[in-house]
N, C-alpha and C positions, 0 to 999 in steps of 0.2 A: 501487583503482578510484575514480575521481572522477566525480561526476554533477552537472551543472548543473541548478539549479532556479530558476525565476522567483520573485523575492521575494513577489510577489502570490499566487502559487500556494501557497507555504508558509504565508503569513499566513492564507489562506482555510482551509487544513487545520487550522491551530492554532485558529482561531476556531470552526470546526465542532466540534472536539474539546472545547474549553472550554465549549461551550454545551449539552453533553449528558452526563448521568450514565452512559449506556450507551456501549458501543463504537460509534464511528462508522466508516464505511468508504466506500470508493469506488475508482475506477480512476485510475491515473497514465497520462497520455497524452504521447507525444513520440517521440523517436528515440533511437538508441544514445547513451548518455552525456548525455541531456538530457531533463528533465521540463518540458514546456511548458504543460500544462493538466491539469485533473482533471475527473472525472465523478462527483459525489457519488452514492451509492446508499443506499437504505434498508437497514438491517441487519435481515434477516428470520430471524435465528437464533432458536431456541426460548428461549434465555437470553441476550439481547443485553447484559446487564450483565457477562457473562464470556466471550463468544464473539462472533465476527462471521460473517455469511454475506451476501455481496452479493446484492442483488435481481437475480434472473436476467434480468429484463426490461432492466435497465441494461447488463448484460454483453452480451446479445444485440444490443442497439441499438448498442453501441460496436463490436462485431465487424462488424456490417453497415456502419456508417459507415466503418470502416477499409477494408473491401473496396471501397467506392465512392470511395476516395481521401482519406478523412478521416484524422484522427490515429490513430496506432497505439497499442495498449495495451502498455505496457512494464512494468506492475506494478500494485500497488494500495497504498492506505494504510489504516491503521486506528489506533484509539486503544486505550490500556490505561488506563482511567480510574482504576484503583486500583493500578496497577503501575508498571513501569519500561519504558523504550523499547527493550526487547530482545525478541527472539522468545521466546514462551512455549513450553512443552511442547506445547500445543494447536496453536500456529502451526507448529511443526516437524512434528507428525503430519499436518497438513492440507496442507503445502507439497509442491510437486513440485520436483525438482532441475533446474529449467529455465532458470535465469539470470534469473528475474523479480525485479524490485525490490519490496521490502517496506519502505515508509516507516511507521514506528511513532512515535506521539506519546503521551507521558505527562507530565503536569504541565507542559505547555508546551515540553518538550524533544522535538525531532524527531531521530530517527536513521534512517539508511538501511541496509538489508541486502540482500544478493544471495543468492538461494536456489540453491545449487550442489550438485553431487554430493558425497556423503560416502562413508564406508565401507559396503559391502554394499548400495548403492542408497539409503541413507538421505540425508536432506537435511542439508546443512551450510550454515549462514548465515555469510557473511563481511560484515563492516561495510564500507560504502563511504563516501567523504567527500562531503558535500553542499557544493557550491560555488554560492553565491547570486549571481545576476545581476540 
């Protein structure tokens, strides 16, 4: 799978990730095969240095905006400040096999993953190619 992303959007995610020792997170907005914008969210996890949890207010506002004709939520991004840009065991445990995009940034490297169905209802992440425009 190939997904287009605006250079400015990816640059903004990388900058947010580089500026914080904790995991940063937010929503990816766009359409099938295309990331057009992001909605940064506060990380409200109890241990934001090792886990992320999107601020529910940002998520609710994005769903409302989409219902009113605004951009659609197609996934989210987060950082792994002391790891690699691959889904962690925690990511896998928290994900749903719904086809959502997971953009993970670590040490300036951004990789995109799709959360799909695995064996026995578990999540299986498949890497997607980021195509910059």
